[in-house]
C-alpha positions in Angstrom: 65.3 60.6 29.3 67.5 58.3 27.1 69.5 59.8 24.3 67.8 58.9 21.0 71.1 58.4 19.2 72.1 55.5 21.5 68.6 54.0 21.6 68.8 51.8 18.6 67.5 48.3 17.7 69.6 45.2 18.0 72.1 44.4 15.3 70.3 41.2 14.5 66.6 40.5 15.0 64.2 37.7 14.0 60.4 37.7 14.4 60.4 33.8 14.8 60.0 32.9 18.5 62.1 29.8 18.1 65.1 31.8 16.8 67.9 32.7 19.2 67.7 36.2 17.8 64.1 36.8 18.8 63.6 39.8 21.1 60.0 40.5 22.1 60.8 43.8 23.7 62.4 45.2 20.5 59.5 43.8 18.3 56.9 45.5 20.6 58.5 48.8 19.9 57.9 48.3 16.1 61.3 48.0 14.4 61.4 49.6 11.0 63.8 48.4 8.2 65.2 50.3 5.3 66.9 48.0 2.8 68.9 49.7 0.0 67.1 52.9 0.9 63.6 51.4 0.5 61.2 50.8 3.4 60.5 47.1 3.8 57.5 45.8 5.8 57.9 42.0 5.1 61.3 41.3 6.7 61.4 38.1 8.7 65.0 38.6 10.0 67.8 41.1 9.5 71.4 41.7 10.4 72.8 45.2 10.1 76.5 44.4 10.5 76.5 41.6 7.9 74.2 43.6 5.5 71.3 41.1 4.8 67.6 40.6 5.3 65.4 37.6 5.0 62.0 38.0 3.2 59.3 35.5 2.3 59.6 33.9 -1.1 56.1 34.3 -2.3 53.4 32.2 -0.6 55.4 29.0 -0.4 55.6 27.3 3.0 58.0 24.7 4.4 56.8 21.4 5.8 56.3 23.1 9.3 54.0 25.8 7.8 56.5 28.6 8.1 57.1 30.8 5.0 60.1 30.0 2.8 62.6 32.9 2.9 65.3 34.3 0.6 68.3 36.2 1.8 68.9 39.5 0.2 72.2 41.4 0.7 72.8 45.1 0.7 72.8 48.0 3.1 70.4 47.6 6.0 69.1 50.4 8.3 67.1 49.5 11.4 65.2 52.0 13.6 62.5 52.1 16.2 59.2 53.6 14.9 57.9 54.0 18.5 59.7 55.8 21.4 60.7 53.8 24.4 58.0 53.7 27.1 59.0 55.4 30.3 
């Protein structure tokens, strides 16, 4: 059984399949994000080491139909909500 302390999400993760930081396995395990101590459910991308998250800017879309995002800086905590399947 893996040690839960070492079983942590990637440092940087995106939910956009065209991004180089997309990781389907990590997303399947339901990654949770705490930003500035508050649980966020609308995070498009995050980076723990650099301390930022990208969230949608309202309902605005770019010309490709993807949501426009804004980058917020502050302490970021990432964790898995589901245990690793064995």
